[in-house]
C-alpha positions in Angstrom: 126.6 134.5 59.8 127.7 131.4 61.6 131.1 129.9 60.7 130.8 126.4 59.4 132.8 123.6 61.1 134.8 121.6 58.6 134.8 117.8 58.7 137.4 116.2 60.9 139.9 113.8 59.3 137.9 110.9 60.9 134.6 112.2 59.4 136.3 112.4 56.0 137.4 108.8 56.4 133.9 107.6 57.3 132.3 109.6 54.5 134.9 108.3 52.0 134.1 104.7 52.9 130.3 105.3 52.7 130.6 107.0 49.3 132.8 104.2 47.9 130.2 101.7 48.9 127.5 103.8 47.3 129.6 103.9 44.1 130.0 100.2 44.1 126.3 99.7 44.5 125.5 102.1 41.6 128.0 100.1 39.4 126.3 96.9 40.4 122.9 98.3 39.5 124.2 99.5 36.1 125.5 96.0 35.3 122.1 94.6 36.3 120.2 97.0 34.2 122.5 96.6 31.2 121.7 92.9 31.3 118.0 93.4 31.5 117.2 96.3 29.2 118.3 97.7 25.9 121.5 99.8 25.9 119.9 102.5 23.7 116.6 104.2 23.3 113.9 104.9 25.9 114.4 101.6 27.7 118.0 102.6 28.5 116.9 105.7 30.4 117.1 104.2 33.9 120.6 102.9 33.2 121.7 106.3 31.9 120.3 107.9 35.1 122.3 105.5 37.2 125.4 106.3 35.2 124.8 110.0 35.7 124.4 109.5 39.4 127.6 107.5 39.6 129.4 110.3 37.6 128.0 113.0 40.0 129.1 110.9 43.0 132.6 110.5 41.5 132.8 114.3 41.1 131.7 114.8 44.7 134.3 112.3 45.9 137.0 114.1 43.9 136.0 117.5 45.3 135.9 116.2 48.9 139.4 114.6 48.4 140.6 118.1 47.3 139.1 119.7 50.4 140.7 117.0 52.6 144.1 117.7 51.2 143.7 121.4 51.7 142.4 121.0 55.3 144.8 118.1 56.3 147.9 118.2 54.1 149.6 114.9 53.9 146.4 112.9 54.3 146.2 109.4 52.9 145.3 109.1 49.3 142.9 106.3 49.9 140.4 108.2 52.1 137.9 108.8 49.3 139.1 105.8 47.2 139.5 103.1 49.9 140.6 99.5 49.2 137.6 97.2 48.9 138.4 95.5 52.2 138.4 98.9 54.0 134.8 99.8 52.8 131.9 99.5 55.1 128.4 98.3 54.4 125.5 100.4 55.5 121.8 99.6 55.8 
């Protein structure tokens, strides 16, 4: 079995910024859907799925932050939760 190479601190930082942007976009989509469709019933299913995706993304970010702290003790606490001005846009 081949040993896996863990992410570098820089790779964690890049991934953290990308995941933060993804979360922001999911939140924006949730707001858009909540203004366009019912909050309950079958019409709310797309919004509930977006909320579930954002919740799963939040859990992944938390787990990755835990891995970062185990691999690089003393790491910045803003790696997976960067300030808005530190986030990157991606296409």
